C-alpha angles and dihedrals in degrees: 000000000000113000093248090056097049114109094243092057102027097099093050092053099032111156095004122123128213105184096183093052090045092051093047089051091052095046105029127114111232128192125196107257107171115144087224095067111121127215094264090053093047091050090050092051091048091050092051090050092048090050094048098044098074090050092053097056 
């Protein structure tokens, strides 16, 4: 979700448009990055990325 659409900021930016931020949100590649991820979760994320990479090229 673009920053201006997130609940904490929505009222400040109500009715405003930021097309670049909105496009990046639609087309971006996002990885889980929580500090609470454990080793099993990180290994799973890495395995999914390794599996997907050959199909993307």
